[in-house]
Backbone as numpy.savetxt, mean C-alpha at the origin, in Angstrom:
# Nx Ny Nz CAx CAy CAz Cx Cy Cz
-9.47 -8.35 5.87 -8.70 -8.19 4.51 -7.81 -7.07 4.39
-8.55 -5.80 4.84 -7.59 -4.50 4.60 -6.60 -4.66 5.67
-6.69 -5.14 6.98 -5.47 -5.21 7.81 -4.42 -6.08 7.27
-4.58 -7.15 6.40 -3.90 -8.01 5.82 -2.89 -7.49 4.85
-3.76 -6.44 4.16 -3.08 -5.86 2.98 -2.16 -4.74 3.45
-2.46 -4.22 4.60 -1.64 -3.15 5.04 -0.55 -3.88 5.65
-0.53 -4.86 6.47 0.64 -5.73 6.92 1.42 -5.96 5.71
0.96 -6.39 4.57 1.86 -6.75 3.51 2.43 -5.67 2.81
1.72 -4.14 2.79 2.34 -3.24 2.29 3.43 -2.61 3.25
3.27 -2.93 4.33 4.36 -2.68 5.40 5.70 -3.23 4.72
5.47 -4.57 4.39 6.50 -5.42 3.92 6.99 -4.96 2.50
6.14 -4.58 1.74 6.54 -4.39 0.36 7.18 -2.85 0.51
6.76 -1.96 1.34 7.21 -0.59 1.09 8.92 -0.53 1.71
9.14 -1.70 2.46 10.50 -1.59 2.69 11.34 -2.93 2.13
11.28 -3.04 1.04 12.03 -4.18 0.18 13.49 -3.93 0.31
14.21 -4.91 0.08 15.80 -4.81 -0.14 16.24 -3.98 -1.10
15.45 -3.90 -2.37 15.99 -3.25 -3.33 15.24 -1.72 -3.58
14.29 -1.47 -2.84 13.46 -0.28 -2.99 12.72 -0.21 -4.10
12.29 -1.47 -4.90 11.66 -1.25 -6.05 10.49 -2.25 -5.79
9.37 -2.11 -6.24 8.20 -2.84 -6.27 8.13 -3.78 -7.59
8.35 -5.06 -7.32 8.20 -6.08 -8.55 7.06 -6.61 -8.35
6.77 -7.44 -9.79 5.40 -8.03 -9.81 5.00 -9.12 -8.72
5.94 -9.86 -8.12 5.53 -10.79 -6.99 5.11 -10.03 -5.86
5.94 -8.95 -5.48 5.41 -8.07 -4.29 4.06 -7.57 -4.66
3.76 -7.01 -5.63 2.64 -6.57 -6.07 1.40 -7.46 -5.90
1.72 -8.68 -6.53 0.86 -9.81 -6.18 0.64 -10.11 -5.01
1.58 -10.21 -4.22 1.26 -10.64 -2.88 0.41 -9.72 -2.03
0.47 -8.42 -2.30 -0.48 -7.86 -1.84 -1.77 -7.55 -2.35
-2.06 -7.50 -3.82 -3.19 -7.08 -4.43 -3.78 -8.44 -4.94
-3.45 -9.53 -4.98 -4.15 -10.87 -5.41 -5.31 -11.09 -4.52
-6.42 -10.74 -5.20 -7.51 -10.64 -4.24 -8.42 -12.07 -4.55
-7.98 -12.95 -5.63 -8.51 -14.05 -5.79 -9.87 -14.00 -7.03
-9.92 -12.80 -7.26 -10.90 -12.42 -8.42 -10.24 -12.19 -9.67
-9.23 -11.36 -9.68 -8.50 -11.18 -10.84 -7.48 -12.20 -11.29
-7.31 -12.74 -12.45 -6.36 -13.88 -12.58 -4.88 -13.24 -12.42
-4.20 -14.20 -12.33 -2.74 -13.86 -12.33 -2.46 -13.14 -13.79
-2.67 -13.47 -14.99 -2.40 -12.75 -16.14 -3.09 -11.29 -16.23
-4.36 -11.32 -15.61 -5.02 -9.90 -15.53 -4.25 -9.04 -14.46
-3.71 -9.63 -13.37 -3.14 -8.88 -12.47 -1.69 -8.31 -12.94
-1.07 -9.27 -13.86 0.25 -8.76 -14.32 0.05 -7.78 -15.51
-0.86 -7.72 -16.23 -1.29 -6.79 -17.05 -1.67 -5.33 -16.55
-2.25 -5.60 -15.18 -2.58 -4.43 -14.39 -1.42 -3.78 -13.95
-0.43 -4.49 -13.45 0.65 -4.18 -12.94 1.66 -3.36 -13.95
1.76 -3.99 -15.24 2.48 -3.32 -16.35 1.69 -2.06 -16.72
0.30 -2.03 -16.54 -0.42 -0.78 -17.01 -0.09 0.24 -16.18
-0.26 -0.14 -14.91 -0.07 1.09 -13.86 1.49 1.62 -13.95
2.48 0.64 -14.07 3.68 0.80 -14.27 4.16 1.86 -15.42
3.51 1.88 -16.46 3.54 2.70 -17.55 2.95 3.96 -17.56
1.86 4.09 -16.67 1.01 5.39 -16.66 2.05 6.54 -16.26
1.33 7.52 -16.59 1.98 8.91 -16.47 2.23 9.21 -15.05
1.16 8.77 -14.22 0.95 9.15 -12.82 2.11 8.71 -12.07
2.75 7.59 -12.41 4.00 7.10 -11.55 3.70 6.90 -10.26
2.44 6.16 -9.87 2.26 6.11 -8.55 3.13 5.07 -7.74
3.43 3.87 -8.44 4.32 3.16 -7.66 5.79 3.79 -7.69
6.28 4.47 -8.50 7.46 5.33 -8.60 7.41 6.13 -7.40
6.33 6.93 -7.32 6.11 7.86 -6.09 6.42 7.12 -4.78
5.70 6.03 -4.63 5.82 5.12 -3.47 7.27 4.86 -2.95
8.07 4.37 -4.25 9.28 3.78 -4.04 10.18 5.03 -3.73
9.93 6.27 -4.23 10.70 7.30 -4.00 10.39 7.78 -2.52
9.20 7.79 -1.94 8.77 8.20 -0.73 9.49 7.03 0.35
9.58 5.90 -0.05 10.16 4.83 0.91 11.70 5.26 0.90
12.37 5.53 -0.22 13.72 6.01 -0.19 13.99 7.02 0.63
13.18 8.20 0.39 13.25 9.35 1.10 13.15 9.19 2.74
12.31 8.47 3.08 12.15 8.15 4.59 13.32 7.48 4.98
13.73 6.21 4.53 14.82 5.53 4.76 16.15 6.57 4.95
16.34 7.31 3.92 17.36 8.04 3.96 17.48 9.19 5.27
16.27 9.72 5.44 16.04 10.48 6.51 16.12 9.80 7.82
15.79 8.58 7.88 15.97 7.94 9.16 17.33 7.43 9.40
18.25 7.21 8.30 19.55 6.97 8.52 20.43 8.35 8.88
20.11 9.35 8.32 20.71 10.72 8.75 20.50 10.90 10.13
19.15 10.86 10.48 18.73 11.29 11.86 19.64 10.31 12.94
19.74 8.98 12.45 20.26 8.15 13.47 21.82 8.58 13.66
22.37 9.01 12.60 23.70 9.44 12.37 24.11 10.73 13.35
23.22 11.62 13.17 23.34 13.10 13.79 22.66 13.17 15.14
22.14 12.29 15.62 21.30 12.29 17.05 22.14 12.32 18.28
23.03 11.50 18.11 24.15 11.38 19.28 24.99 12.64 19.37
25.44 13.20 18.26 26.30 14.39 18.37 25.35 15.55 18.46
23.98 15.63 18.66 23.45 16.84 18.69 23.39 17.22 19.84
22.88 18.73 20.29 22.72 19.26 21.55 21.56 18.48 22.04
21.10 18.83 23.30 19.85 18.64 24.00 18.69 19.13 23.32
18.86 20.36 23.01 17.71 20.88 22.03 17.54 19.98 20.90
18.59 19.71 20.20 18.57 19.14 18.77 18.05 17.89 18.70
18.32 17.11 20.22 17.61 15.65 20.34 16.43 15.74 20.51
15.82 16.81 21.24 14.35 16.94 21.59 13.63 17.21 20.30
14.22 18.09 19.48 13.56 18.36 18.20 13.46 17.16 17.51
14.48 16.20 17.31 14.67 15.03 16.61 13.40 14.11 17.09
13.36 13.97 18.52 12.36 13.15 19.07 10.94 13.57 18.76
10.80 15.06 18.77 9.56 15.62 18.49 8.95 15.40 16.94
9.78 15.59 16.25 9.67 15.41 14.72 9.38 13.89 14.37
10.09 12.93 15.04 9.91 11.60 14.92 8.53 11.09 15.29
8.03 11.68 16.41 6.70 11.42 16.83 5.69 12.06 16.17
5.85 13.11 15.65 4.82 13.86 14.73 4.85 13.07 13.11
6.13 12.66 12.77 6.05 11.92 11.41 5.24 10.71 11.44
5.59 9.96 12.85 4.92 8.80 13.01 3.40 9.00 13.31
2.87 10.02 13.90 1.60 10.36 13.81 0.81 10.58 12.37
1.67 11.47 11.60 1.32 11.73 10.36 0.96 10.27 9.25
1.97 9.52 9.64 2.01 8.22 8.90 0.83 7.08 9.58
0.72 7.35 11.00 -0.47 6.61 11.15 -1.77 7.01 10.88
-1.96 8.17 10.43 -3.03 9.01 10.10 -3.35 8.64 8.68
-2.30 8.62 7.97 -2.37 8.21 6.71 -2.84 6.75 6.56
-2.14 5.96 7.36 -2.57 4.41 7.50 -4.07 4.18 7.64
-4.54 5.00 8.76 -6.03 4.77 8.79 -7.02 5.16 7.80
-6.33 6.19 7.12 -7.24 6.73 5.68 -7.12 5.56 4.63
-5.92 4.82 4.69 -5.91 3.93 3.41 -6.71 2.73 3.96
-6.89 2.30 5.30 -7.61 1.15 5.69 -9.00 1.51 5.42
-9.39 2.73 5.87 -11.02 3.16 5.40 -11.20 3.04 3.99
-10.31 3.49 3.06 -10.62 3.38 1.69 -10.35 1.91 1.20
-9.56 1.06 1.79 -9.51 -0.12 1.27 -10.81 -0.87 1.98
-11.34 -0.98 3.07 -12.59 -1.28 3.68 -13.58 -0.83 2.63
-13.76 0.38 2.30 -14.96 0.99 1.45 -14.89 -0.03 0.07
-13.54 -0.22 -0.40 -13.60 -0.80 -1.59 -13.95 -2.33 -1.49
-13.61 -2.81 -0.34 -13.99 -4.38 -0.11 -15.62 -4.43 -0.15
-15.99 -3.42 0.74 -17.61 -3.44 0.84 -18.02 -3.35 -0.55
-17.50 -2.52 -1.32 -18.12 -2.16 -2.73 -18.06 -3.57 -3.61
-17.04 -4.18 -3.50 -16.50 -5.34 -4.20 -17.91 -6.53 -3.86
-17.99 -6.69 -2.35 -19.03 -7.52 -2.04 -20.27 -7.20 -2.36
-20.69 -5.94 -2.45 -21.82 -5.51 -2.78 -22.00 -5.86 -4.44
-21.15 -5.53 -4.83 -21.29 -5.84 -6.54 -21.55 -7.25 -6.76
-20.71 -8.22 -6.09 -20.64 -9.44 -6.37 -22.10 -10.32 -5.91
-22.59 -9.50 -4.64 -23.87 -9.93 -4.15 -24.95 -9.64 -5.05
-24.96 -8.43 -5.55 -26.09 -8.05 -6.53 -26.12 -8.80 -7.89
-24.67 -9.21 -8.21 -24.51 -9.87 -9.55 -25.03 -11.34 -9.39
-24.83 -11.95 -8.19 -25.34 -13.25 -7.80 -26.94 -13.21 -7.63
-27.44 -12.17 -7.10 -28.86 -12.05 -6.93 -29.56 -11.90 -8.27
-29.06 -11.47 -9.36 -29.68 -11.23 -10.62 -29.50 -12.42 -11.45
-28.67 -13.74 -11.07 -28.69 -14.77 -11.92 -29.40 -15.77 -11.10
-30.15 -16.55 -11.93 -31.16 -17.49 -11.33 -30.16 -18.67 -10.87
-30.71 -19.39 -9.75 -29.83 -20.33 -9.07 -29.64 -21.53 -10.17
-28.24 -21.96 -10.04 -27.85 -22.85 -11.01 -27.34 -22.52 -12.48
-27.35 -21.38 -12.47 -26.69 -20.48 -13.56 -25.57 -19.37 -13.46
-24.60 -19.49 -14.04 -23.52 -18.55 -13.86 -23.91 -17.62 -14.87
-23.38 -16.17 -14.62 -23.42 -14.98 -15.40 -22.37 -15.37 -16.49
-22.76 -15.16 -17.83 -21.81 -15.37 -19.15 -20.38 -14.51 -18.93
-20.60 -13.37 -18.14 -19.53 -12.54 -18.32 -18.34 -12.77 -17.11
-18.44 -13.76 -16.27 -17.57 -14.09 -15.28 -16.52 -14.97 -15.83
């Protein structure tokens, strides 16, 4: 599941309009446990928070795309040294982003394990044939 979400995040972080809408959010974070209404409430809550995580992701996406466009425009007219530095910086940027992606995958896997552990312990606490009242 973490790999699927990462693949979806790649699609989400490079949308046509640079904004994350509810449908894009739902495509990645709908885990089948939270209802659509709860997910929409969560999306609105996150969107209104002072932390502006979604806004920061949008800004990061925009900054990377602008830098890539500028690099593409300037590369061919650069000196040999300039082209070398550009290639080096692109490799380093790619390495840093891959490292960040691995960290995110580990975090998502840990959350997934925790979710399964919580649901398993909840199921173990309920006698067979009965559902917990709070589900």
